[in-house]
C-alpha positions as CSV (number, residue, x, y, z in Angstrom):
1,M,201.9,-30.7,-154.0
2,K,203.3,-29.8,-156.5
3,A,206.9,-30.6,-157.3
4,Y,208.2,-27.0,-156.0
5,H,206.3,-27.6,-152.8
6,L,208.0,-30.3,-151.8
7,G,211.2,-28.9,-151.9
8,L,210.9,-26.3,-150.7
9,I,210.3,-28.4,-147.7
10,G,213.4,-30.3,-148.6
11,A,215.4,-27.7,-148.5
12,A,214.1,-25.7,-145.3
13,I,214.5,-28.9,-143.3
14,A,218.0,-28.7,-144.2
15,L,218.9,-25.7,-143.1
16,L,216.6,-26.6,-139.9
17,V,219.1,-29.8,-139.9
18,I,222.4,-28.0,-141.0
19,F,222.3,-25.4,-138.4
20,E,221.5,-27.3,-136.2
21,M,224.3,-29.2,-136.0
22,L,226.5,-26.4,-136.2
23,R,224.9,-25.4,-133.0
24,R,225.2,-28.7,-131.2
25,R,229.2,-28.6,-132.8
26,R,228.6,-32.0,-134.5
27,M,229.5,-30.0,-137.9
28,R,232.2,-27.3,-138.7
29,E,231.3,-24.1,-140.5
30,K,233.2,-25.2,-143.4
31,Y,231.4,-28.3,-143.7
32,A,228.4,-25.7,-143.2
33,I,228.6,-23.5,-145.7
34,T,228.6,-25.8,-148.6
35,W,225.4,-27.8,-147.3
36,V,223.8,-24.1,-146.8
37,V,224.2,-23.0,-150.6
38,L,222.8,-25.9,-151.5
39,A,220.4,-26.2,-149.9
40,V,219.4,-22.0,-150.8
41,F,219.7,-22.9,-154.9
42,I,217.0,-25.7,-153.2
43,V,214.7,-23.3,-152.9
44,L,215.5,-21.0,-156.1
45,I,214.9,-24.0,-158.2
46,A,211.6,-25.0,-156.3
47,A,210.7,-21.5,-155.6
48,F,211.7,-20.5,-159.8
49,P,211.2,-23.5,-161.6
50,G,211.8,-21.5,-164.7
51,I,215.3,-21.5,-163.8
52,L,216.0,-25.3,-164.5
53,T,214.4,-24.9,-167.7
54,W,216.4,-22.0,-168.5
55,A,219.7,-23.8,-167.6
56,A,218.4,-26.1,-169.9
57,D,217.7,-24.8,-172.8
58,L,220.8,-23.3,-172.6
59,T,222.9,-26.0,-172.2
60,G,220.8,-27.8,-174.9
61,V,219.2,-30.3,-172.2
62,E,216.3,-31.8,-173.1
63,V,214.7,-32.7,-170.3
64,P,215.4,-30.4,-167.3
65,A,215.4,-33.3,-164.4
66,N,218.2,-34.8,-166.1
67,L,220.3,-31.4,-165.7
68,L,219.7,-30.9,-162.2
69,F,220.1,-35.2,-161.7
70,F,223.2,-34.8,-164.0
71,G,224.2,-31.5,-161.6
72,A,223.1,-33.0,-158.0
73,S,225.7,-36.5,-159.4
74,L,228.4,-33.9,-160.6
75,L,228.3,-32.4,-156.9
76,L,228.4,-35.8,-155.1
77,L,231.1,-36.8,-156.7
78,A,233.0,-33.2,-156.0
79,M,232.2,-33.9,-152.4
80,N,232.8,-37.2,-151.7
81,V,236.6,-36.6,-153.2
82,Q,236.6,-33.1,-151.3
83,L,235.6,-35.9,-147.3
84,S,237.7,-37.9,-149.0
85,S,241.3,-36.0,-149.2
86,E,240.5,-34.6,-145.8
87,V,240.2,-38.0,-144.4
88,S,243.1,-39.1,-145.8
89,R,244.8,-35.8,-145.0
90,L,243.7,-36.9,-141.4
91,E,244.4,-39.8,-140.9
92,D,248.5,-38.9,-141.8
93,K,248.1,-36.3,-139.2
94,V,246.6,-39.3,-136.5
95,R,249.8,-41.5,-137.8
96,T,252.4,-39.0,-137.0
97,L,251.0,-37.7,-133.6
98,A,251.0,-41.5,-133.3
99,E,254.6,-41.5,-133.9
100,E,255.3,-38.6,-131.9
101,L,253.6,-40.5,-128.9
102,G,255.2,-43.2,-129.0
103,L,258.9,-41.4,-129.3
104,Q,257.5,-39.4,-126.8
105,R,256.9,-43.1,-124.3
106,L,259.9,-44.4,-125.1
107,R,261.4,-41.0,-124.4
108,I,260.4,-41.2,-120.7
109,E,260.6,-44.4,-119.8
110,Q,264.4,-44.1,-120.7
111,V,264.9,-41.3,-118.3
112,E,263.1,-42.8,-115.7
113,H,265.3,-46.5,-116.3
114,V,268.7,-43.5,-115.9
115,E,267.2,-42.3,-112.4
116,K,266.2,-46.0,-111.1
117,S,269.9,-47.1,-112.0
118,G,271.6,-43.5,-111.2
119,A,269.7,-44.0,-107.8
120,A,270.3,-47.6,-107.4
121,E,274.4,-46.5,-107.4
122,H,273.7,-44.0,-104.3
123,E,272.0,-46.1,-102.2
124,P,274.4,-47.8,-99.3
125,A,274.8,-51.3,-99.7
126,H,272.9,-53.9,-97.0
127,D,274.7,-56.6,-96.1
128,G,272.6,-58.0,-93.2
129,T,274.8,-56.5,-90.8
130,S,273.4,-53.3,-88.9
131,G,276.0,-49.9,-87.7
132,D,275.3,-50.3,-84.0
133,V,277.2,-51.8,-81.7
134,S,276.0,-54.0,-79.2
């Protein structure tokens, strides 16, 4: 089996996994687009290996595989930074929502306390005697 066959099989499997994750709503579309573009790029490189050789000649890299690994490393770094940014943003959002929830619970408890104490003031006092005259 030649290397480009392996690339085509890997890209096909990646596309199937991505579409299945989308179908099951395990991945959002904004992330899937990146992976689909990457899989299509892998298909192009696997189907037309001359593209990688041409790009290596253009950039002055002697071994085309080195250019591929360098590009993949940069892509992984960029995706890691982007996902770290997304996680940080979501952590801030969760913290803010937790604080708002805590404040809402405090307000509810204060309202319930005021209602309880207001209801206790309006109840008649019980002194142990009944109002009936026998």
